[in-house]
KOLDREN-999776 format. One record per residue (C-alpha): y, z, x. Coordinates in pm, whole numbers, plus 50000, padded with zeros to 5 digits. Example, Ala and Ser with C-alpha at 12.3 -4.5 7.8 and 13.67 -1.06 7.14 Angstrom:
BEGIN
<y=49550	z=50780	x=51230>
<y=49894	z=50714	x=51367>
This chain:
BEGIN
<y=49992	z=50018	x=50004>
<y=50266	z=50044	x=50242>
<y=50175	z=49767	x=50451>
<y=50264	z=49567	x=50119>
<y=50543	z=49752	x=50025>
<y=50697	z=49656	x=50384>
<y=50590	z=49316	x=50365>
<y=50810	z=49308	x=50006>
<y=51126	z=49465	x=50178>
<y=51091	z=49189	x=50437>
<y=51086	z=48935	x=50155>
<y=51406	z=49086	x=49989>
<y=51576	z=49071	x=50358>
<y=51476	z=48714	x=50452>
<y=51594	z=48541	x=50110>
<y=51901	z=48403	x=50291>
<y=51645	z=48229	x=50513>
<y=51495	z=47995	x=50277>
<y=51576	z=47675	x=50423>
<y=51464	z=47776	x=50766>
<y=51153	z=47877	x=50614>
<y=51119	z=47551	x=50469>
<y=51125	z=47363	x=50753>
<y=50921	z=47567	x=50958>
<y=50660	z=47556	x=50686>
<y=50423	z=47288	x=50867>
<y=50445	z=47462	x=51195>
<y=50298	z=47777	x=51023>
<y=50015	z=47611	x=50912>
<y=49920	z=47489	x=51283>
<y=49720	z=47827	x=51405>
<y=49461	z=47769	x=51081>
<y=49414	z=47368	x=51103>
<y=49499	z=47283	x=51414>
<y=49589	z=46956	x=51305>
<y=49795	z=46699	x=51448>
<y=50035	z=46665	x=51161>
<y=50155	z=47068	x=51209>
<y=50175	z=46980	x=51596>
<y=50407	z=46713	x=51532>
<y=50621	z=46953	x=51288>
<y=50616	z=47189	x=51577>
<y=50799	z=46930	x=51811>
<y=51062	z=46847	x=51527>
<y=51190	z=47238	x=51460>
<y=51145	z=47319	x=51815>
<y=51504	z=47439	x=51785>
<y=51439	z=47637	x=51487>
<y=51198	z=47827	x=51608>
<y=51386	z=48143	x=51661>
<y=51528	z=48181	x=51339>
<y=51196	z=48078	x=51152>
<y=51030	z=48308	x=51320>
<y=51035	z=48662	x=51107>
<y=50997	z=48410	x=50762>
<y=50679	z=48251	x=50928>
<y=50536	z=48527	x=50943>
<y=50549	z=48602	x=50565>
<y=50515	z=48206	x=50487>
<y=50121	z=48244	x=50665>
<y=49963	z=48462	x=50420>
<y=50118	z=48285	x=50140>
<y=49953	z=47971	x=50200>
<y=49631	z=48106	x=50317>
<y=49709	z=48302	x=49947>
<y=49662	z=47982	x=49718>
<y=49352	z=47818	x=49848>
<y=49197	z=48205	x=49897>
<y=49253	z=48195	x=49480>
<y=49060	z=47888	x=49491>
<y=48759	z=47923	x=49703>
<y=48730	z=48238	x=49904>
<y=48525	z=48097	x=50168>
<y=48723	z=47837	x=50373>
<y=49004	z=48154	x=50390>
<y=48713	z=48334	x=50561>
<y=48653	z=48043	x=50784>
<y=49046	z=48059	x=50831>
<y=49123	z=48373	x=50999>
<y=48865	z=48334	x=51322>
<y=49032	z=47996	x=51330>
<y=49376	z=48079	x=51322>
<y=49258	z=48352	x=51572>
<y=49141	z=48104	x=51860>
<y=49395	z=47864	x=51814>
<y=49742	z=48064	x=51801>
<y=49699	z=48107	x=52185>
<y=49872	z=47721	x=52167>
<y=50192	z=47842	x=52052>
<y=50229	z=48053	x=52284>
<y=50413	z=48311	x=52090>
<y=50356	z=48674	x=52012>
<y=50506	z=48621	x=51657>
<y=50177	z=48383	x=51635>
<y=49910	z=48619	x=51703>
<y=50082	z=48906	x=51424>
<y=50050	z=48634	x=51152>
<y=49659	z=48655	x=51175>
<y=49665	z=48976	x=51096>
<y=49735	z=48952	x=50743>
<y=49495	z=48695	x=50729>
<y=49181	z=48937	x=50905>
<y=49275	z=49185	x=50633>
<y=49274	z=48917	x=50351>
<y=48920	z=48790	x=50407>
<y=48710	z=49128	x=50325>
<y=48903	z=49137	x=50013>
<y=48786	z=48795	x=49925>
<y=48472	z=48865	x=50011>
<y=48439	z=49166	x=49711>
<y=48718	z=48932	x=49560>
<y=48721	z=48977	x=49203>
<y=49085	z=49037	x=49228>
<y=49208	z=48727	x=49449>
<y=49512	z=48805	x=49300>
<y=49543	z=49170	x=49407>
<y=49513	z=49071	x=49766>
<y=49786	z=49123	x=49985>
<y=49869	z=48773	x=50072>
<y=49811	z=48683	x=49700>
<y=50114	z=48927	x=49656>
<y=50335	z=48762	x=49853>
<y=50214	z=48463	x=49662>
<y=50377	z=48601	x=49391>
<y=50769	z=48645	x=49439>
<y=50791	z=48274	x=49482>
<y=51168	z=48277	x=49373>
<y=51258	z=48462	x=49637>
<y=51107	z=48313	x=49918>
<y=51077	z=47892	x=49955>
<y=50788	z=47945	x=50131>
<y=50525	z=48000	x=49861>
<y=50698	z=47658	x=49715>
<y=50480	z=47495	x=49991>
<y=50212	z=47699	x=49883>
<y=50136	z=47504	x=49637>
<y=49875	z=47220	x=49602>
<y=50073	z=46997	x=49383>
<y=49944	z=47190	x=49038>
<y=49551	z=47195	x=49129>
<y=49537	z=47562	x=49163>
<y=49608	z=47822	x=48951>
<y=49821	z=47971	x=49214>
<y=50013	z=47696	x=49249>
<y=50120	z=47679	x=48878>
<y=50201	z=48056	x=48889>
<y=50421	z=48069	x=49250>
<y=50599	z=47704	x=49108>
<y=50957	z=47833	x=48958>
<y=51079	z=47710	x=48642>
<y=51408	z=47583	x=48795>
<y=51392	z=47368	x=49100>
<y=51620	z=47134	x=49218>
<y=51540	z=46761	x=49222>
<y=51631	z=46761	x=49606>
<y=51400	z=47107	x=49629>
<y=51106	z=46942	x=49457>
<y=51077	z=46630	x=49676>
<y=51062	z=46875	x=49970>
<y=50816	z=47096	x=49862>
<y=50562	z=46810	x=49750>
<y=50603	z=46684	x=50105>
<y=50494	z=47008	x=50250>
<y=50240	z=47039	x=49938>
<y=50066	z=46711	x=50094>
<y=50029	z=46856	x=50384>
<y=49899	z=47215	x=50217>
<y=49631	z=46973	x=50067>
<y=49486	z=46878	x=50420>
<y=49520	z=47221	x=50537>
<y=49234	z=47360	x=50334>
<y=48983	z=47028	x=50409>
<y=49039	z=47139	x=50770>
<y=49019	z=47470	x=50729>
<y=48668	z=47435	x=50568>
<y=48586	z=47221	x=50846>
<y=48709	z=47447	x=51123>
<y=48432	z=47682	x=51162>
<y=48146	z=47496	x=51172>
<y=48327	z=47308	x=51482>
<y=48366	z=47663	x=51591>
<y=48013	z=47753	x=51608>
<y=47887	z=47414	x=51768>
<y=48196	z=47375	x=51960>
<y=47966	z=47543	x=52278>
<y=47671	z=47347	x=52294>
<y=47836	z=47021	x=52278>
<y=48084	z=47122	x=52529>
<y=47789	z=47222	x=52749>
<y=47626	z=46893	x=52726>
<y=47947	z=46679	x=52767>
<y=48072	z=46926	x=53061>
<y=47722	z=46819	x=53261>
<y=47828	z=46570	x=53527>
<y=47777	z=46220	x=53438>
<y=47528	z=45979	x=53579>
<y=47456	z=45605	x=53445>
<y=47053	z=45534	x=53484>
<y=46903	z=45201	x=53466>
<y=46544	z=45206	x=53408>
<y=46355	z=44954	x=53493>
<y=45957	z=44963	x=53367>
<y=45696	z=44681	x=53237>
<y=45673	z=44859	x=52944>
<y=45816	z=45072	x=52647>
<y=45753	z=45200	x=52259>
<y=45800	z=45067	x=52046>
<y=45855	z=44773	x=52157>
<y=45509	z=44701	x=52385>
<y=45265	z=44993	x=52501>
<y=44942	z=45017	x=52668>
<y=44957	z=45391	x=52783>
<y=45104	z=45659	x=52850>
<y=45393	z=45478	x=53045>
<y=45535	z=45309	x=52733>
<y=45559	z=45674	x=52587>
<y=45798	z=45821	x=52884>
<y=46009	z=45473	x=52871>
<y=46078	z=45613	x=52563>
<y=46107	z=45956	x=52528>
<y=46249	z=46018	x=52893>
<y=46587	z=45840	x=52848>
<y=46684	z=45947	x=52517>
<y=46713	z=46269	x=52631>
<y=46893	z=46204	x=52940>
<y=47150	z=46052	x=52711>
<y=47145	z=46385	x=52536>
<y=47248	z=46519	x=52916>
<y=47538	z=46324	x=52922>
<y=47388	z=46047	x=53128>
<y=47457	z=45689	x=53032>
<y=47105	z=45510	x=53014>
<y=47022	z=45145	x=53031>
<y=46664	z=45058	x=52998>
<y=46554	z=44679	x=53113>
<y=46214	z=44535	x=52978>
<y=46081	z=44179	x=52977>
<y=46129	z=44006	x=52641>
<y=45732	z=43973	x=52582>
<y=45639	z=43732	x=52325>
<y=45412	z=44002	x=52170>
<y=45754	z=44215	x=52098>
<y=45753	z=44252	x=51716>
<y=45925	z=44037	x=51495>
<y=46169	z=44343	x=51366>
<y=46274	z=44399	x=51705>
<y=46348	z=44077	x=51839>
<y=46576	z=44000	x=51530>
<y=46829	z=44253	x=51589>
<y=46860	z=44145	x=51979>
<y=47194	z=44073	x=52065>
<y=47280	z=43772	x=52293>
<y=47454	z=43900	x=52605>
<y=47466	z=43607	x=52828>
<y=47202	z=43408	x=53064>
<y=47224	z=43294	x=53409>
<y=47035	z=43087	x=53702>
<y=46860	z=43279	x=53981>
<y=46627	z=43126	x=54308>
<y=46321	z=43277	x=54303>
<y=46123	z=43326	x=54636>
<y=46040	z=42973	x=54812>
<y=45940	z=42785	x=54479>
<y=46268	z=42565	x=54573>
<y=46333	z=42597	x=54190>
<y=46651	z=42781	x=53987>
<y=46468	z=42971	x=53700>
<y=46659	z=43033	x=53372>
<y=46726	z=43460	x=53335>
<y=46811	z=43546	x=52957>
<y=47003	z=43892	x=52859>
<y=46926	z=44009	x=52491>
<y=47012	z=44322	x=52416>
<y=46941	z=44635	x=52137>
<y=47125	z=44954	x=52128>
<y=46885	z=45277	x=51964>
<y=46985	z=45583	x=51930>
<y=47264	z=45632	x=52252>
<y=47016	z=45407	x=52462>
<y=47075	z=45037	x=52570>
<y=46795	z=44831	x=52601>
<y=46825	z=44543	x=52783>
<y=46534	z=44237	x=52764>
<y=46494	z=43995	x=53044>
<y=46463	z=43674	x=52875>
<y=46171	z=43331	x=53000>
<y=45953	z=43169	x=52849>
<y=45744	z=43092	x=53126>
<y=45667	z=43424	x=53286>
<y=45703	z=43611	x=52966>
<y=45562	z=43378	x=52649>
<y=45188	z=43559	x=52693>
<y=45036	z=43731	x=52395>
<y=44973	z=44019	x=52595>
<y=45200	z=44219	x=52921>
<y=44937	z=44217	x=53165>
<y=44658	z=43982	x=53225>
<y=44523	z=43884	x=53543>
<y=44706	z=43916	x=53924>
<y=44717	z=43555	x=53960>
<y=44973	z=43539	x=53629>
<y=45144	z=43916	x=53735>
<y=45230	z=43900	x=54090>
<y=45473	z=43598	x=53983>
<y=45553	z=43757	x=53659>
<y=45673	z=44065	x=53828>
<y=45849	z=43986	x=54137>
<y=46031	z=43756	x=53923>
<y=46109	z=44034	x=53673>
<y=46231	z=44258	x=53946>
<y=46445	z=44021	x=54082>
<y=46614	z=43929	x=53776>
<y=46677	z=44271	x=53631>
<y=46873	z=44338	x=53940>
<y=47038	z=44065	x=53882>
<y=47130	z=44095	x=53563>
<y=47300	z=44460	x=53662>
<y=47549	z=44243	x=53869>
<y=47600	z=43967	x=53605>
<y=47692	z=44263	x=53333>
<y=47892	z=44404	x=53597>
<y=47729	z=44753	x=53481>
<y=47603	z=44918	x=53822>
<y=47436	z=45237	x=53780>
<y=47466	z=45541	x=54030>
<y=47038	z=45511	x=54011>
<y=46800	z=45310	x=53957>
<y=46476	z=45436	x=53841>
<y=46169	z=45222	x=53848>
<y=45779	z=45272	x=53694>
<y=45464	z=45222	x=53875>
<y=45372	z=44844	x=54068>
<y=45533	z=44629	x=53814>
<y=45902	z=44730	x=53904>
<y=45811	z=44871	x=54281>
<y=45980	z=44566	x=54412>
<y=46323	z=44707	x=54284>
<y=46388	z=44929	x=54583>
<y=46233	z=44626	x=54869>
<y=46473	z=44410	x=54639>
<y=46797	z=44672	x=54640>
<y=46772	z=44740	x=55014>
<y=46759	z=44372	x=55098>
<y=46835	z=44080	x=54950>
<y=47078	z=44258	x=54716>
<y=47268	z=44525	x=54992>
<y=47547	z=44341	x=55002>
<y=47568	z=44283	x=54598>
<y=47749	z=44572	x=54375>
<y=47404	z=44729	x=54247>
<y=47340	z=44768	x=54622>
<y=47476	z=45106	x=54604>
<y=47289	z=45249	x=54407>
<y=46982	z=45513	x=54507>
<y=46623	z=45444	x=54336>
<y=46388	z=45660	x=54221>
<y=46039	z=45542	x=54168>
<y=45738	z=45679	x=53946>
<y=45389	z=45645	x=53994>
<y=45212	z=45716	x=53646>
<y=44878	z=45618	x=53791>
<y=44816	z=45547	x=54128>
<y=44512	z=45345	x=54081>
<y=44723	z=45012	x=54002>
<y=44900	z=44913	x=54319>
<y=44981	z=44544	x=54290>
<y=44788	z=44445	x=54557>
<y=44704	z=44068	x=54646>
<y=44783	z=43859	x=54985>
<y=45046	z=43842	x=55152>
<y=45135	z=43495	x=55185>
<y=45134	z=43509	x=54780>
<y=45399	z=43793	x=54757>
<y=45616	z=43648	x=55036>
<y=45614	z=43282	x=54853>
<y=45708	z=43470	x=54496>
<y=45927	z=43740	x=54637>
<y=46096	z=43582	x=54886>
<y=46164	z=43911	x=55060>
<y=46258	z=43908	x=55419>
<y=45928	z=43927	x=55674>
<y=46039	z=44266	x=55797>
<y=45886	z=44430	x=55475>
<y=45567	z=44266	x=55513>
<y=45530	z=44540	x=55821>
<y=45256	z=44831	x=55784>
<y=45495	z=45095	x=55688>
<y=45564	z=44910	x=55437>
<y=45399	z=44610	x=55224>
<y=45153	z=44546	x=55444>
<y=44806	z=44680	x=55388>
<y=44412	z=44632	x=55573>
<y=44648	z=44381	x=55835>
<y=44609	z=44038	x=55516>
<y=44715	z=44199	x=55226>
<y=45032	z=44306	x=55057>
<y=45049	z=44600	x=54817>
<y=45401	z=44607	x=54631>
<y=45339	z=44952	x=54523>
<y=45348	z=45066	x=54843>
<y=45643	z=44897	x=54947>
<y=45830	z=45079	x=54700>
<y=45729	z=45385	x=54782>
<y=45858	z=45318	x=55105>
<y=46216	z=45185	x=55071>
<y=46270	z=45428	x=54783>
<y=46508	z=45755	x=54842>
<y=46310	z=45950	x=54615>
<y=45897	z=45917	x=54479>
<y=45797	z=46109	x=54196>
<y=45475	z=46142	x=53974>
<y=45399	z=46287	x=53614>
<y=45266	z=46666	x=53720>
<y=45309	z=46884	x=54044>
<y=44910	z=46878	x=54106>
<y=44894	z=46528	x=54093>
<y=45182	z=46505	x=54403>
<y=44960	z=46701	x=54566>
<y=44647	z=46534	x=54510>
<y=44717	z=46193	x=54570>
<y=44824	z=46286	x=54943>
<y=44441	z=46366	x=54951>
<y=44143	z=46145	x=55026>
<y=44007	z=46178	x=54718>
<y=44272	z=46079	x=54476>
<y=44545	z=45888	x=54688>
<y=44326	z=45553	x=54632>
<y=44379	z=45457	x=55027>
<y=44777	z=45534	x=55021>
<y=44742	z=45874	x=55112>
<y=44844	z=45836	x=55477>
<y=45140	z=45673	x=55327>
<y=45236	z=45926	x=55074>
<y=45203	z=46223	x=55354>
<y=45405	z=46017	x=55566>
<y=45663	z=46021	x=55272>
<y=45612	z=46351	x=55137>
<y=45927	z=46500	x=55201>
<y=46100	z=46266	x=54916>
<y=45800	z=46341	x=54681>
<y=45845	z=46507	x=54392>
<y=45586	z=46617	x=54094>
<y=45750	z=46643	x=53703>
<y=45549	z=46716	x=53421>
<y=45588	z=46439	x=53143>
<y=45681	z=46627	x=52812>
<y=45611	z=46466	x=52424>
<y=45922	z=46343	x=52173>
<y=45898	z=46601	x=51865>
<y=46062	z=46349	x=51675>
<y=45709	z=46127	x=51706>
<y=45462	z=46395	x=51718>
<y=45579	z=46736	x=51488>
<y=45317	z=46849	x=51232>
<y=45606	z=47001	x=51040>
<y=45690	z=46632	x=50922>
<y=45413	z=46395	x=51041>
<y=45368	z=46178	x=50730>
<y=45024	z=46104	x=50836>
<y=44886	z=46431	x=50758>
<y=44733	z=46528	x=50458>
<y=44918	z=46861	x=50452>
<y=45268	z=46972	x=50703>
<y=45225	z=47255	x=50884>
<y=45430	z=47461	x=51176>
<y=45402	z=47794	x=51342>
<y=45413	z=48030	x=51043>
<y=45177	z=47891	x=50831>
<y=44927	z=47657	x=51029>
<y=44639	z=47905	x=50929>
<y=44698	z=47839	x=50600>
<y=44704	z=47455	x=50595>
<y=44530	z=47332	x=50905>
<y=44210	z=47380	x=50705>
<y=44330	z=47139	x=50444>
<y=44388	z=46877	x=50709>
<y=44040	z=46939	x=50865>
<y=43842	z=46905	x=50525>
<y=44093	z=46571	x=50469>
<y=43933	z=46436	x=50828>
<y=43561	z=46528	x=50737>
<y=43646	z=46311	x=50427>
<y=43840	z=46044	x=50601>
<y=43558	z=45966	x=50832>
<y=43225	z=46033	x=50637>
<y=43124	z=46376	x=50782>
<y=43022	z=46691	x=50597>
<y=43288	z=46845	x=50455>
<y=43293	z=47210	x=50555>
<y=43553	z=47429	x=50686>
<y=43322	z=47642	x=50878>
<y=43203	z=47359	x=51107>
<y=43409	z=47340	x=51440>
<y=43527	z=46967	x=51447>
<y=43584	z=46836	x=51857>
<y=43827	z=46554	x=51872>
<y=43804	z=46284	x=52210>
<y=44104	z=46037	x=52124>
<y=44133	z=45844	x=52460>
<y=44066	z=45480	x=52681>
<y=43680	z=45509	x=52699>
<y=43682	z=45463	x=53069>
<y=43528	z=45597	x=53372>
<y=43837	z=45817	x=53460>
<y=43830	z=45959	x=53098>
<y=43530	z=46143	x=53192>
<y=43301	z=45985	x=52934>
<y=42975	z=45982	x=53160>
<y=42961	z=46307	x=53122>
<y=43050	z=46383	x=52730>
<y=42793	z=46084	x=52692>
<y=42514	z=46281	x=52908>
<y=42608	z=46624	x=52615>
<y=42653	z=46483	x=52318>
<y=42283	z=46585	x=52207>
<y=42346	z=46955	x=52331>
<y=42675	z=46951	x=52159>
<y=42540	z=46885	x=51850>
<y=42386	z=47218	x=51717>
<y=42436	z=47204	x=51346>
<y=42737	z=47378	x=51333>
<y=42971	z=47132	x=51536>
<y=43111	z=46793	x=51487>
<y=43282	z=46503	x=51704>
<y=43519	z=46252	x=51625>
<y=43561	z=45998	x=51849>
<y=43871	z=45746	x=51858>
<y=43970	z=45459	x=52119>
<y=43845	z=45142	x=52266>
<y=43748	z=45036	x=52650>
<y=43408	z=44990	x=52822>
<y=43154	z=44814	x=52626>
<y=42865	z=45075	x=52780>
<y=43037	z=45374	x=52557>
<y=43171	z=45181	x=52302>
<y=42804	z=45110	x=52185>
<y=42693	z=45439	x=52334>
<y=42934	z=45624	x=52106>
<y=42838	z=45374	x=51825>
<y=42457	z=45447	x=51880>
<y=42518	z=45839	x=51846>
<y=42698	z=45790	x=51567>
<y=42397	z=45614	x=51326>
<y=42175	z=45894	x=51488>
<y=42382	z=46189	x=51369>
<y=42545	z=46086	x=51043>
<y=42779	z=46320	x=50906>
<y=42787	z=46482	x=51213>
<y=42972	z=46252	x=51484>
<y=43229	z=45956	x=51405>
<y=43328	z=45690	x=51634>
<y=43641	z=45500	x=51543>
<y=43637	z=45230	x=51790>
<y=43972	z=45097	x=51742>
<y=44313	z=45241	x=51833>
<y=44488	z=45417	x=51491>
<y=44790	z=45577	x=51547>
<y=44794	z=45729	x=51178>
<y=44452	z=45822	x=51224>
<y=44516	z=45957	x=51574>
<y=44763	z=46192	x=51460>
<y=44560	z=46340	x=51122>
<y=44244	z=46444	x=51433>
<y=44519	z=46632	x=51628>
<y=44536	z=46805	x=51300>
<y=44216	z=46827	x=51153>
<y=44006	z=46893	x=51468>
<y=43979	z=47289	x=51639>
<y=43927	z=47159	x=51967>
<y=44055	z=46798	x=52177>
<y=43809	z=46696	x=52482>
<y=44024	z=46582	x=52767>
<y=43755	z=46577	x=53031>
<y=43912	z=46365	x=53313>
<y=43765	z=46239	x=53654>
<y=44118	z=46286	x=53744>
<y=44449	z=46271	x=53493>
<y=44817	z=46248	x=53630>
<y=44957	z=46403	x=53359>
<y=44783	z=46349	x=53015>
<y=44976	z=46370	x=52704>
<y=44694	z=46432	x=52425>
<y=44633	z=46753	x=52555>
<y=44995	z=46826	x=52508>
<y=44961	z=46637	x=52166>
<y=44724	z=46875	x=52087>
<y=44871	z=47196	x=52168>
<y=45186	z=47136	x=52006>
<y=44932	z=47107	x=51648>
<y=44732	z=47379	x=51681>
<y=44432	z=47211	x=51867>
<y=44310	z=47395	x=52179>
<y=44219	z=47169	x=52484>
<y=43889	z=47169	x=52654>
<y=44015	z=47014	x=52981>
<y=43959	z=46920	x=53348>
<y=44133	z=47110	x=53620>
<y=44284	z=46815	x=53774>
<y=44626	z=46669	x=53761>
<y=44854	z=46739	x=53512>
<y=44591	z=46913	x=53254>
<y=44576	z=47172	x=53563>
<y=44919	z=47218	x=53511>
<y=44983	z=47257	x=53139>
<y=44642	z=47439	x=53090>
<y=44570	z=47779	x=53133>
<y=44201	z=47898	x=53092>
<y=44143	z=48150	x=52813>
<y=44077	z=48511	x=52980>
<y=43881	z=48666	x=52752>
<y=43943	z=48970	x=52907>
<y=44302	z=48977	x=52840>
<y=44345	z=48730	x=52597>
<y=44563	z=48513	x=52817>
<y=44591	z=48154	x=52858>
<y=44589	z=47845	x=52607>
<y=44294	z=47683	x=52669>
<y=43928	z=47609	x=52832>
<y=43836	z=47476	x=53139>
<y=43657	z=47344	x=53416>
<y=43662	z=47234	x=53781>
<y=43379	z=47049	x=53950>
<y=43327	z=46696	x=53782>
<y=42961	z=46816	x=53652>
<y=42822	z=46756	x=53274>
<y=42706	z=47094	x=53283>
<y=43026	z=47267	x=53328>
<y=43198	z=47068	x=53066>
<y=42938	z=47164	x=52859>
<y=43003	z=47516	x=52941>
<y=43353	z=47509	x=52877>
<y=43281	z=47382	x=52530>
<y=43043	z=47635	x=52433>
<y=43279	z=47912	x=52561>
<y=43521	z=47772	x=52313>
<y=43305	z=47769	x=52057>
<y=43206	z=48114	x=52108>
<y=43564	z=48249	x=52061>
<y=43590	z=48036	x=51747>
<y=43269	z=48144	x=51586>
<y=43280	z=48487	x=51719>
<y=43652	z=48598	x=51759>
<y=43842	z=48400	x=51527>
<y=44154	z=48677	x=51544>
<y=44200	z=48591	x=51910>
<y=44116	z=48205	x=51892>
<y=44411	z=48225	x=51593>
<y=44598	z=48390	x=51816>
<y=44574	z=48128	x=52113>
<y=44651	z=47832	x=51813>
<y=44991	z=48024	x=51740>
<y=45058	z=48098	x=52117>
<y=44978	z=47710	x=52179>
<y=45198	z=47639	x=51895>
<y=45462	z=47784	x=51999>
<y=45454	z=47633	x=52354>
<y=45781	z=47426	x=52442>
<y=45615	z=47084	x=52551>
<y=45923	z=46879	x=52535>
<y=46053	z=46639	x=52707>
<y=46384	z=46875	x=52753>
<y=46290	z=47073	x=53025>
<y=46129	z=46781	x=53222>
<y=46455	z=46585	x=53150>
<y=46676	z=46854	x=53333>
<y=46457	z=46788	x=53584>
<y=46486	z=46451	x=53638>
<y=46930	z=46457	x=53560>
<y=46890	z=46758	x=53878>
<y=46745	z=46502	x=54100>
<y=46952	z=46235	x=53989>
<y=47256	z=46444	x=54115>
<y=47060	z=46532	x=54418>
<y=47035	z=46160	x=54529>
<y=47420	z=46100	x=54422>
<y=47632	z=46431	x=54582>
<y=48025	z=46315	x=54544>
């Protein structure tokens, strides 16, 4: 009450200052809305600040009161906004203005009597203060009607109407101001990160073309880097097999002709562009090289194709005048990029860029005879020495050359980075990799939560998350059993296997133990294509164990999602595995992985410890069928005998962060390490 009386006395005291208040009113809005109009009004009335300051104290609560009577919520949000923006005025009175608003906000929460708040009472004596005229939002609120004086001069009405327009904008700005304040911290954090430009160069990328994990990395990692304030372009071949829906959306960016190797010809290089989710995709167009139905055919055709692609990608960056800080290339198909960068392109604009090469699978290296690679690449003789492309004195190894010339080498897990320096996993490059170990890093892949999310996945029978996985996962098991013709029983232990059917994936071990695994309480589901011996073996098991074993010799993306959701465990018994994504998908869907301790499988799956309950899956070390069977039996024992602890591990796996965010930050740090300025 003391405050109210004091305020009313101040109103009478400053009645003679009505005119300055009217001119100052837009300035009184600025601490709340921080709008450009208010800043402009402040500049206009700079000479009148001293006179307007006392009246502005009263004008502020009056203006807050009008929208408060209509909507209490914006006024509550406006109070912190006013408090935060006041320092911009650098005036002591501005800080005092926020005080009545802060007191009014709690009153408005209780708010039946919006008219009884201190701010509302100040709005009532509209005849005594012209600031109240400014509070009227052009007859849109009841408060404005009460505040409107009956005896207004024509000139005053015009001024009030002009002020009312500004005031009408103020509540809109106030309503938006609170969310902006809340979100400002993370947005500023991202935008304040050092910015780097990165060109990704590789042979495949989801959803345009994908044959394996490389396609997932080329899709997900650039998108995550874009969120970390990187400027990212992805450069790909424009294969004829890219779906027409994407071909139709590509925009022509230009064309030029480029010489290639010792062919004596100039080759057409077209650039088609597609922008999606903050990432620019540039497709190198040439029908002579990329009109095949599949991205990979045979080395006779692939060597010329990827010599052309590596050189054309760098030439396209120069042509578009988009010079990245870092060129990040992937696998042997783009391995000549670092070699070109330090030789034929070293004096061109793109020659300033640093280079990173990532090994996704060391088994594939692009090895062919030196004369052929030299003919198509046109690279100088010095790059075909033993320290670079030459291997075994007569062969040229494109990946080996890229490793020698790149500024940094990465691979897709820490364990695999160590393994490839040994004779068992080095694929004849272990000595070369040990020599370059100082620039070798291991960064584990992640998965894209937009594609792999059980809470929103449209392929599932029932969606679920961490909070309700135990209630809804069984429904997905029943749906999967029905879809595949298995006995529908939630009590069965369902094991999934989603893989290319090759020796690398440990399928010889699986093939050897299937009869022991199918004990009457277990079902097995296989999805994939590959070597005929495994395709035929799994079809034979399906015929012999009807209702218990299912062999889906195909690749069906939707069915893969349903297996992740409906199975209890997933097998990944690989002979070697650089990273592996299937075990990450499985964990995110609440399906426990059974893996061999190699590469990224070892880095991402901790063996379950029955004594302290720690761990998130089941593992075995040596590549033996008996050890795989033992790991499966340990999983079954926990499932059937101690379901409480099994469910604990399910929830632990779902809570584990296996997204790309952490990995992308490690790549960003690597780029910053390379480009310190």
